[in-house]
N, CA, C and O atoms as CSV, one atom per row, in Angstrom:
chain,resi,resn,atom,element,x,y,z
A,1,UNK,N,N,166.062,-38.359,-43.998
A,1,UNK,CA,C,163.969,-38.218,-44.447
A,1,UNK,C,C,163.803,-38.486,-43.056
A,1,UNK,O,O,164.526,-39.298,-42.479
A,2,UNK,N,N,162.973,-37.906,-42.531
A,2,UNK,CA,C,162.676,-37.303,-41.395
A,2,UNK,C,C,160.961,-37.822,-41.371
A,2,UNK,O,O,160.255,-37.725,-42.374
A,3,UNK,N,N,160.522,-38.309,-40.211
A,3,UNK,CA,C,158.908,-38.391,-40.443
A,3,UNK,C,C,158.758,-38.283,-39.112
A,3,UNK,O,O,159.379,-38.699,-38.134
A,4,UNK,N,N,156.862,-37.000,-39.461
A,4,UNK,CA,C,156.628,-36.145,-39.042
A,4,UNK,C,C,155.207,-36.495,-38.545
A,4,UNK,O,O,154.288,-36.890,-39.263
A,5,UNK,N,N,155.158,-36.279,-37.121
A,5,UNK,CA,C,153.711,-37.346,-36.603
A,5,UNK,C,C,152.789,-36.218,-36.307
A,5,UNK,O,O,153.270,-35.346,-35.584
A,6,UNK,N,N,151.457,-36.035,-36.750
A,6,UNK,CA,C,150.539,-34.996,-36.644
A,6,UNK,C,C,149.723,-35.603,-36.187
A,6,UNK,O,O,149.519,-36.722,-36.659
A,7,UNK,N,N,148.826,-35.073,-34.957
A,7,UNK,CA,C,147.696,-35.724,-34.342
A,7,UNK,C,C,146.424,-34.826,-35.114
A,7,UNK,O,O,146.481,-33.822,-35.824
A,8,UNK,N,N,145.177,-35.715,-34.608
A,8,UNK,CA,C,143.668,-35.326,-35.579
A,8,UNK,C,C,143.074,-36.584,-36.341
A,8,UNK,O,O,143.518,-37.731,-36.288
A,9,UNK,N,N,141.770,-36.047,-37.197
A,9,UNK,CA,C,141.130,-36.592,-38.401
A,9,UNK,C,C,141.921,-37.237,-38.539
A,9,UNK,O,O,142.809,-36.906,-37.754
A,10,UNK,N,N,142.296,-38.318,-39.296
A,10,UNK,CA,C,142.814,-39.072,-40.513
A,10,UNK,C,C,142.247,-38.397,-41.734
A,10,UNK,O,O,142.915,-37.678,-42.477
A,11,UNK,N,N,140.656,-38.742,-41.930
A,11,UNK,CA,C,139.636,-38.320,-42.771
A,11,UNK,C,C,139.710,-36.734,-42.879
A,11,UNK,O,O,139.036,-36.157,-43.733
A,12,UNK,N,N,140.603,-35.977,-41.931
A,12,UNK,CA,C,140.547,-34.157,-42.945
A,12,UNK,C,C,142.256,-34.101,-42.994
A,12,UNK,O,O,142.836,-33.371,-42.191
A,13,UNK,N,N,142.865,-34.742,-43.773
A,13,UNK,CA,C,143.816,-34.271,-43.869
A,13,UNK,C,C,144.379,-32.661,-44.143
A,13,UNK,O,O,143.567,-32.043,-44.831
A,14,UNK,N,N,145.836,-31.677,-43.679
A,14,UNK,CA,C,145.159,-30.648,-43.299
A,14,UNK,C,C,146.314,-30.330,-44.263
A,14,UNK,O,O,146.495,-29.139,-44.515
A,15,UNK,N,N,147.104,-31.228,-44.824
A,15,UNK,CA,C,148.071,-30.280,-45.853
A,15,UNK,C,C,147.567,-30.060,-47.294
A,15,UNK,O,O,146.739,-30.691,-47.951
A,16,UNK,N,N,148.377,-28.883,-47.617
A,16,UNK,CA,C,147.872,-28.550,-48.959
A,16,UNK,C,C,148.102,-30.031,-50.013
A,16,UNK,O,O,148.594,-31.134,-49.778
A,17,UNK,N,N,147.551,-29.485,-51.110
A,17,UNK,CA,C,148.094,-29.955,-52.399
A,17,UNK,C,C,147.208,-31.880,-52.048
A,17,UNK,O,O,146.765,-32.346,-50.998
A,18,UNK,N,N,147.285,-32.483,-53.443
A,18,UNK,CA,C,146.831,-34.012,-53.307
A,18,UNK,C,C,147.315,-34.136,-51.705
A,18,UNK,O,O,148.010,-33.600,-50.843
A,19,UNK,N,N,146.499,-35.147,-51.947
A,19,UNK,CA,C,146.448,-35.919,-50.242
A,19,UNK,C,C,145.851,-37.771,-51.185
A,19,UNK,O,O,145.271,-37.870,-52.267
A,20,UNK,N,N,146.298,-38.928,-50.231
A,20,UNK,CA,C,145.780,-40.150,-50.690
A,20,UNK,C,C,146.282,-40.676,-48.758
A,20,UNK,O,O,147.291,-40.705,-48.054
A,21,UNK,N,N,144.111,-41.153,-48.606
A,21,UNK,CA,C,144.462,-41.742,-47.732
A,21,UNK,C,C,144.202,-42.662,-47.599
A,21,UNK,O,O,143.036,-42.970,-47.846
A,22,UNK,N,N,145.390,-43.929,-46.995
A,22,UNK,CA,C,145.509,-45.495,-47.597
A,22,UNK,C,C,145.131,-46.150,-46.718
A,22,UNK,O,O,145.446,-45.627,-45.649
A,23,UNK,N,N,144.538,-47.159,-46.586
A,23,UNK,CA,C,143.937,-48.329,-45.629
A,23,UNK,C,C,143.670,-49.706,-45.783
A,23,UNK,O,O,143.080,-50.016,-46.818
A,24,UNK,N,N,143.983,-50.646,-44.952
A,24,UNK,CA,C,143.689,-52.194,-45.333
A,24,UNK,C,C,142.551,-52.274,-45.185
A,24,UNK,O,O,141.930,-51.741,-44.266
A,25,UNK,N,N,142.051,-53.002,-46.127
A,25,UNK,CA,C,140.913,-53.577,-46.230
A,25,UNK,C,C,141.169,-55.441,-46.235
A,25,UNK,O,O,142.294,-55.871,-46.487
A,26,UNK,N,N,140.342,-56.131,-46.020
A,26,UNK,CA,C,140.695,-57.745,-46.164
A,26,UNK,C,C,140.307,-58.197,-47.622
A,26,UNK,O,O,139.835,-57.369,-48.401
A,27,UNK,N,N,140.506,-59.527,-47.998
A,27,UNK,CA,C,139.996,-60.169,-49.243
A,27,UNK,C,C,138.669,-60.511,-49.651
A,27,UNK,O,O,138.258,-60.750,-50.787
A,28,UNK,N,N,138.061,-60.499,-48.562
A,28,UNK,CA,C,136.410,-61.413,-48.210
A,28,UNK,C,C,135.413,-60.800,-48.791
A,28,UNK,O,O,134.487,-61.373,-49.367
A,29,UNK,N,N,135.610,-59.090,-48.619
A,29,UNK,CA,C,134.406,-58.934,-49.661
A,29,UNK,C,C,133.694,-57.841,-48.319
A,29,UNK,O,O,132.649,-57.195,-48.395
A,30,UNK,N,N,134.823,-57.935,-46.942
A,30,UNK,CA,C,133.873,-57.379,-45.816
A,30,UNK,C,C,134.112,-56.243,-45.285
A,30,UNK,O,O,135.156,-56.267,-44.634
A,31,UNK,N,N,133.259,-54.645,-45.286
A,31,UNK,CA,C,133.480,-53.342,-45.157
A,31,UNK,C,C,132.876,-53.428,-44.236
A,31,UNK,O,O,131.861,-54.113,-44.361
A,32,UNK,N,N,133.183,-52.715,-42.637
A,32,UNK,CA,C,132.020,-52.370,-41.653
A,32,UNK,C,C,133.162,-52.554,-40.063
A,32,UNK,O,O,132.443,-52.553,-39.064
A,33,UNK,N,N,134.109,-52.643,-39.838
A,33,UNK,CA,C,134.787,-52.173,-38.842
A,33,UNK,C,C,135.525,-51.767,-38.736
A,33,UNK,O,O,136.351,-52.025,-39.613
A,34,UNK,N,N,135.972,-50.790,-37.651
A,34,UNK,CA,C,137.531,-50.406,-37.652
A,34,UNK,C,C,137.577,-48.588,-38.585
A,34,UNK,O,O,136.600,-47.840,-38.575
A,35,UNK,N,N,138.485,-48.355,-39.061
A,35,UNK,CA,C,138.566,-47.181,-39.875
A,35,UNK,C,C,137.580,-47.667,-41.107
A,35,UNK,O,O,136.837,-48.104,-40.228
A,36,UNK,N,N,137.145,-47.873,-41.870
A,36,UNK,CA,C,136.560,-47.930,-42.590
A,36,UNK,C,C,135.113,-47.095,-42.261
A,36,UNK,O,O,134.432,-46.324,-42.937
A,37,UNK,N,N,135.003,-47.577,-41.035
A,37,UNK,CA,C,133.766,-46.504,-40.555
A,37,UNK,C,C,133.423,-44.771,-40.521
A,37,UNK,O,O,132.359,-44.158,-40.596
A,38,UNK,N,N,135.216,-44.202,-40.333
A,38,UNK,CA,C,135.088,-43.078,-40.356
A,38,UNK,C,C,134.973,-42.768,-41.567
A,38,UNK,O,O,134.001,-42.121,-41.957
A,39,UNK,N,N,136.319,-43.331,-42.696
A,39,UNK,CA,C,135.767,-43.167,-44.058
A,39,UNK,C,C,134.504,-43.021,-44.402
A,39,UNK,O,O,134.118,-42.120,-45.145
A,40,UNK,N,N,133.173,-44.587,-43.483
A,40,UNK,CA,C,132.099,-44.620,-44.259
A,40,UNK,C,C,131.179,-43.320,-43.962
A,40,UNK,O,O,130.328,-42.990,-44.788
A,41,UNK,N,N,131.381,-42.539,-42.680
A,41,UNK,CA,C,131.158,-41.791,-42.588
A,41,UNK,C,C,130.939,-40.312,-43.101
A,41,UNK,O,O,129.978,-39.555,-42.968
A,42,UNK,N,N,132.454,-40.123,-43.885
A,42,UNK,CA,C,132.002,-39.083,-44.572
A,42,UNK,C,C,132.249,-39.698,-46.033
A,42,UNK,O,O,131.497,-39.205,-46.874
A,43,UNK,N,N,132.718,-40.209,-46.288
A,43,UNK,CA,C,132.308,-40.403,-47.837
A,43,UNK,C,C,131.780,-42.189,-48.005
A,43,UNK,O,O,132.136,-43.141,-47.311
A,44,UNK,N,N,130.579,-42.162,-49.486
A,44,UNK,CA,C,129.916,-43.664,-49.297
A,44,UNK,C,C,130.944,-44.035,-50.750
A,44,UNK,O,O,130.948,-45.235,-51.022
A,45,UNK,N,N,131.564,-43.379,-51.432
A,45,UNK,CA,C,132.415,-43.795,-52.519
A,45,UNK,C,C,132.754,-44.816,-52.258
A,45,UNK,O,O,132.330,-45.822,-52.827
A,46,UNK,N,N,133.783,-44.819,-51.137
A,46,UNK,CA,C,134.686,-46.031,-51.545
A,46,UNK,C,C,134.236,-47.261,-50.917
A,46,UNK,O,O,134.576,-48.281,-51.515
A,47,UNK,N,N,133.693,-47.384,-50.073
A,47,UNK,CA,C,132.685,-48.498,-49.826
A,47,UNK,C,C,131.815,-49.656,-50.752
A,47,UNK,O,O,131.573,-50.862,-50.718
A,48,UNK,N,N,131.443,-48.179,-51.798
A,48,UNK,CA,C,130.831,-48.886,-53.014
A,48,UNK,C,C,131.421,-49.356,-53.670
A,48,UNK,O,O,131.009,-50.442,-54.081
A,49,UNK,N,N,132.762,-48.838,-54.186
A,49,UNK,CA,C,133.338,-49.345,-55.115
A,49,UNK,C,C,134.641,-50.419,-54.939
A,49,UNK,O,O,135.273,-51.103,-55.744
A,50,UNK,N,N,134.723,-50.198,-53.349
A,50,UNK,CA,C,135.432,-51.689,-52.660
A,50,UNK,C,C,134.712,-52.954,-53.158
A,50,UNK,O,O,135.237,-53.935,-53.685
A,51,UNK,N,N,132.787,-52.646,-52.767
A,51,UNK,CA,C,131.869,-53.657,-52.768
A,51,UNK,C,C,131.752,-54.348,-54.743
A,51,UNK,O,O,131.498,-55.446,-55.238
A,52,UNK,N,N,132.063,-53.121,-55.243
A,52,UNK,CA,C,131.540,-53.245,-56.774
A,52,UNK,C,C,133.224,-53.650,-56.959
A,52,UNK,O,O,133.231,-54.145,-58.086
A,53,UNK,N,N,134.380,-53.690,-56.539
A,53,UNK,CA,C,135.423,-53.898,-56.546
A,53,UNK,C,C,135.755,-55.825,-56.504
A,53,UNK,O,O,136.177,-56.701,-57.258
A,54,UNK,N,N,135.391,-55.721,-55.521
A,54,UNK,CA,C,135.069,-57.489,-54.756
A,54,UNK,C,C,133.780,-58.343,-55.495
A,54,UNK,O,O,133.808,-59.569,-55.395
A,55,UNK,N,N,132.644,-57.694,-56.242
A,55,UNK,CA,C,131.327,-58.613,-56.875
A,55,UNK,C,C,132.320,-59.002,-58.159
A,55,UNK,O,O,132.232,-60.150,-58.594
A,56,UNK,N,N,133.294,-58.045,-58.796
A,56,UNK,CA,C,133.374,-58.253,-60.173
A,56,UNK,C,C,134.866,-59.397,-60.010
A,56,UNK,O,O,135.110,-60.304,-60.805
A,57,UNK,N,N,135.725,-59.041,-58.758
A,57,UNK,CA,C,137.056,-60.169,-58.838
A,57,UNK,C,C,137.689,-59.697,-59.877
A,57,UNK,O,O,138.366,-60.543,-60.462
A,58,UNK,N,N,137.709,-58.503,-60.371
A,58,UNK,CA,C,138.616,-57.795,-61.629
A,58,UNK,C,C,139.879,-57.452,-61.077
A,58,UNK,O,O,139.993,-56.284,-61.447
A,59,UNK,N,N,140.661,-57.664,-60.580
A,59,UNK,CA,C,142.405,-57.544,-60.114
A,59,UNK,C,C,142.158,-57.948,-58.796
A,59,UNK,O,O,143.020,-58.750,-58.436
A,60,UNK,N,N,141.191,-57.671,-57.798
A,60,UNK,CA,C,140.850,-58.103,-56.878
A,60,UNK,C,C,141.337,-59.072,-56.115
A,60,UNK,O,O,140.731,-60.143,-56.104
A,61,UNK,N,N,142.756,-58.876,-55.167
A,61,UNK,CA,C,143.085,-59.987,-54.593
A,61,UNK,C,C,144.976,-59.510,-53.201
A,61,UNK,O,O,145.715,-58.565,-53.475
A,62,UNK,N,N,145.113,-60.021,-52.510
A,62,UNK,CA,C,145.804,-59.637,-51.809
A,62,UNK,C,C,146.559,-59.047,-52.237
A,62,UNK,O,O,146.802,-59.458,-53.372
A,63,UNK,N,N,147.615,-57.567,-51.747
A,63,UNK,CA,C,149.002,-56.617,-52.231
A,63,UNK,C,C,147.952,-55.429,-53.528
A,63,UNK,O,O,148.522,-54.480,-54.067
A,64,UNK,N,N,146.829,-55.669,-53.738
A,64,UNK,CA,C,146.408,-54.784,-54.653
A,64,UNK,C,C,145.682,-53.811,-53.871
A,64,UNK,O,O,145.271,-53.754,-52.712
A,65,UNK,N,N,145.649,-52.672,-55.421
A,65,UNK,CA,C,145.204,-50.983,-54.313
A,65,UNK,C,C,143.954,-50.668,-55.566
A,65,UNK,O,O,143.918,-50.829,-56.786
A,66,UNK,N,N,143.245,-50.278,-54.804
A,66,UNK,CA,C,141.912,-49.158,-55.267
A,66,UNK,C,C,142.005,-48.048,-54.976
A,66,UNK,O,O,142.054,-47.738,-53.785
A,67,UNK,N,N,142.068,-46.958,-56.126
A,67,UNK,CA,C,142.341,-45.595,-55.404
A,67,UNK,C,C,140.960,-45.136,-56.205
A,67,UNK,O,O,140.524,-45.171,-57.356
A,68,UNK,N,N,140.452,-44.593,-54.619
A,68,UNK,CA,C,139.106,-43.843,-54.971
A,68,UNK,C,C,139.388,-42.261,-55.017
A,68,UNK,O,O,140.348,-41.818,-54.387
A,69,UNK,N,N,138.452,-41.305,-55.849
A,69,UNK,CA,C,138.594,-40.436,-55.427
A,69,UNK,C,C,137.231,-39.697,-54.812
A,69,UNK,O,O,136.110,-39.742,-55.317
A,70,UNK,N,N,137.545,-39.137,-53.824
A,70,UNK,CA,C,136.522,-38.682,-53.125
A,70,UNK,C,C,136.539,-36.526,-52.346
A,70,UNK,O,O,136.090,-35.938,-51.362
A,71,UNK,N,N,137.219,-36.227,-53.390
A,71,UNK,CA,C,137.439,-34.871,-53.009
A,71,UNK,C,C,138.567,-34.528,-54.297
A,71,UNK,O,O,139.328,-35.452,-54.584
A,72,UNK,N,N,138.679,-33.417,-54.967
A,72,UNK,CA,C,139.073,-32.878,-56.028
A,72,UNK,C,C,140.851,-32.721,-55.664
A,72,UNK,O,O,141.866,-32.553,-56.341
A,73,UNK,N,N,140.563,-32.870,-54.339
A,73,UNK,CA,C,142.087,-32.827,-54.018
A,73,UNK,C,C,142.875,-34.147,-53.207
A,73,UNK,O,O,144.065,-34.116,-52.894
A,74,UNK,N,N,141.666,-35.659,-52.860
A,74,UNK,CA,C,142.014,-36.171,-52.428
A,74,UNK,C,C,141.314,-37.812,-52.657
A,74,UNK,O,O,140.291,-38.065,-53.294
A,75,UNK,N,N,141.937,-38.498,-52.151
A,75,UNK,CA,C,141.578,-40.046,-52.980
A,75,UNK,C,C,141.720,-41.082,-51.688
A,75,UNK,O,O,142.867,-41.203,-51.258
A,76,UNK,N,N,141.257,-41.418,-51.394
A,76,UNK,CA,C,141.271,-42.960,-50.414
A,76,UNK,C,C,141.908,-44.009,-51.424
A,76,UNK,O,O,141.570,-44.174,-52.597
A,77,UNK,N,N,142.943,-44.713,-50.694
A,77,UNK,CA,C,143.087,-46.443,-51.529
A,77,UNK,C,C,142.903,-47.457,-50.137
A,77,UNK,O,O,143.268,-47.652,-48.978
A,78,UNK,N,N,142.133,-47.871,-51.123
A,78,UNK,CA,C,141.754,-49.225,-50.640
A,78,UNK,C,C,142.600,-50.609,-50.641
A,78,UNK,O,O,142.079,-51.555,-51.232
A,79,UNK,N,N,143.800,-50.796,-50.058
A,79,UNK,CA,C,144.753,-51.676,-49.808
A,79,UNK,C,C,144.065,-53.078,-49.329
A,79,UNK,O,O,143.564,-53.243,-48.217
A,80,UNK,N,N,144.124,-53.991,-50.294
A,80,UNK,CA,C,143.918,-55.980,-50.131
A,80,UNK,C,C,145.032,-55.848,-49.484
A,80,UNK,O,O,146.081,-56.049,-50.096
A,81,UNK,N,N,145.053,-55.545,-48.341
A,81,UNK,CA,C,146.277,-56.589,-47.423
A,81,UNK,C,C,146.075,-57.327,-45.957
A,81,UNK,O,O,146.827,-57.179,-44.995
A,82,UNK,N,N,144.809,-58.214,-46.005
A,82,UNK,CA,C,144.519,-58.745,-44.901
A,82,UNK,C,C,143.611,-59.461,-45.565
A,82,UNK,O,O,142.853,-59.064,-46.450
A,83,UNK,N,N,143.754,-60.979,-44.918
A,83,UNK,CA,C,143.661,-62.348,-45.819
A,83,UNK,C,C,142.642,-62.906,-44.490
A,83,UNK,O,O,142.996,-63.331,-43.390
A,84,UNK,N,N,141.208,-62.718,-45.075
A,84,UNK,CA,C,140.004,-63.255,-45.009
A,84,UNK,C,C,139.654,-61.997,-43.059
A,84,UNK,O,O,139.832,-60.781,-43.143
A,85,UNK,N,N,139.247,-62.576,-41.785
A,85,UNK,CA,C,139.058,-62.063,-40.773
A,85,UNK,C,C,138.775,-63.298,-40.079
A,85,UNK,O,O,138.069,-64.185,-40.560
A,86,UNK,N,N,139.708,-63.384,-38.175
A,86,UNK,CA,C,139.798,-63.919,-37.688
A,86,UNK,C,C,139.397,-63.389,-36.374
A,86,UNK,O,O,139.879,-62.407,-35.810
A,87,UNK,N,N,138.132,-64.426,-35.815
A,87,UNK,CA,C,137.861,-63.450,-34.347
A,87,UNK,C,C,138.256,-64.533,-33.260
A,87,UNK,O,O,138.210,-65.754,-33.415
A,88,UNK,N,N,138.699,-63.761,-32.000
A,88,UNK,CA,C,139.280,-64.179,-30.864
A,88,UNK,C,C,138.033,-64.839,-30.566
A,88,UNK,O,O,137.908,-65.481,-29.523
């Protein structure tokens, strides 16, 4: 298996076929820093769905993933992979 690196806008994958853009979310319902800003600039639904998921607490836990379809062939994977937020 070989890893290929591609430079460009991660919110605009260039490959044909289905695409999943995976990013790490925190487990406290906070959305507004880092890569999510680029996601939110292009699509509103991933933030909306993440916040609704947090509010419901239905399966909202570390290691869980929420898939949000944003285009016919593109999904955003909101992956809960960060516990809390730590500031310096």
